[in-house]
C-alpha positions, 0 to 999 in steps of 0.5 A, spaced: 471 513 499 474 519 503 477 520 510 470 522 512 467 515 510 464 511 516 468 505 513 474 508 514 480 512 510 482 510 503 487 505 502 492 505 496 496 500 493 503 503 490 507 499 485 514 500 482 515 496 476 521 494 472 518 493 465 512 487 467 516 486 473 513 489 480 519 490 484 516 494 490 509 493 492 506 497 498 499 498 501 497 504 506 493 509 508 492 514 502 497 520 505 502 515 506 501 511 500 502 518 496 509 520 500 511 513 498 510 514 491 513 520 491 519 517 494 520 511 490 519 516 483 525 520 486 529 514 488 527 510 481 527 515 476 527 511 470 521 506 473 514 506 472 510 508 479 503 506 480 498 508 485 491 505 485 485 505 490 484 498 494 477 496 493 474 494 500 473 487 497 480 486 496 483 481 502 489 485 502 486 491 502 485 491 510 490 494 515 493 488 519 491 487 526 494 490 532 494 483 536 499 477 535 495 472 531 499 466 533 502 464 540 509 462 538 513 467 534 516 464 527 523 462 528 
């Protein structure tokens, strides 16, 4: 999938790992995800940073809607 794809731009999932534990999990458009991965690699030089494409079937792979989904804000 590319940025010219009618389904929309590709989204990626960036994770920062401390051994087997995920200490950061970020999902964004490919260019923002690449910038985040580079920043996390500098910030956490000794930790593994992965960046993987998000499949369209992944429910967390879609951007959040721009409108409020509930009438009352959480307290």
